[in-house]
N, C-alpha and C positions, 0 to 999 in steps of 0.2 A: 504494500500500500504506500502511496506517495505521501510523505509528510510535508505539507506545504509550509509548516512553521519552521522547519529545520533550516539553519543557516547554510548557505552554499559557499563553499570555498572555491574561489576562482584564482587563476594566476598561479604563481609559484609560492610555496610555503615550505620553510625549512624549520625543523625542530630538532632539538638534541635530546637524546635519551641514553641511559646506561643499558647496554646490551652485552650479551656474551659474544665475544669475537672468537671464531674458531682459529684464526691465524695467531692472535695474541694469547689464546688459551686463558683468557680472563675477562672479567666484566670491564668494559671500557666505554668511553663516551662515543656515541655514533651520531652522525648527522643523518636525519631522515628527510628526504625530499619528496614533496607531493606536488604534482602538476595538475591544476584544475581539480583538486580534491582527490586525486588518484595517486596511490603509492607509485613512485617512479624509481627511487634509488635509496640505498642505505650505504653509508660509508663510515668506516672506523676512523676516528680522528687520530688515534695513536699510530696505526700502521698504514693507513690509506687504502686498505682492501675495501673494495666496494662490490655491491650486488645491484644489478640494474634490471628492472622489469623489461621484458621484450618490448621494443618500440611499437610493434604492431598490436600488442595486447593493450597497451596504454591508449593508443589511437582508437582501437575498437571500443574500449570501455568509454572513452570520452565521447565518441559519436553517439553511443546509446544514451549516455547521460544528456547530451545536447538535445537529442530528439525529445526526450522526456521533458526537459526544461522548456523547450519551444512549445510543445503541445500543452503544457500546463500554464503557460504565461497568461493567456486571457483570464483564466480562473483566478490566478494569483493577483492580477491587476484589479479584477473586480472585488476581491476580498479586501485588498488594500484601499481601494476607493471607498468602500463601505465603512471601513474602520476610521480612516483619516481623510475625509473628502477634500478639505482645503489644502492640506499638505500635499496630497496626491495631485491635485489640480496644478499647484505651483511647480511641482517637480517633474511633471510629465514632459513638457517641451524639452528640457535639458536631457532627460533620459532617452527620449526618442532620437535625439541628435547623437548622443554618445554611445548608444547601445551597439551599433555596427562596429565602431572602433573597439569597444570592449570585447566583443565576440572575436574579432579579427586578432586582437592581442592574445586571447586565450588560445586560438588555433595555432598561432606562431609559437607560443610557448610549448604546447603539447607536441607539435611537430618537431620541436627542437631546432627551429630556424633562427632563434634570437641569439646572436653572438654575445650579447651582454649578460646572458644568464648561463653560467657553466653548469 
């Protein structure tokens, strides 16, 4: 079931966590990288060993997620308009203009085409 209230993570997110590293044979700090809310890479900060999700798997999952987001957008907009009609009315013009850029930015990040994001 689609949770319309759940926050959506878009773009690139990096978090640190203590995980067991098979190379170091101990618990070490790892950088976990999510792209558009999807697990993309885990890297040991101590030894540099990394594990990367297959690019095609990330792209497939992103496309499924994007289709769901696009399909549910009218319902989400309607709910938002009902809850906060004035704020919604003022924010809509800006959102309509910037949404294509935000989606394009996500696609570039997921496809790994952005050279500024290692």
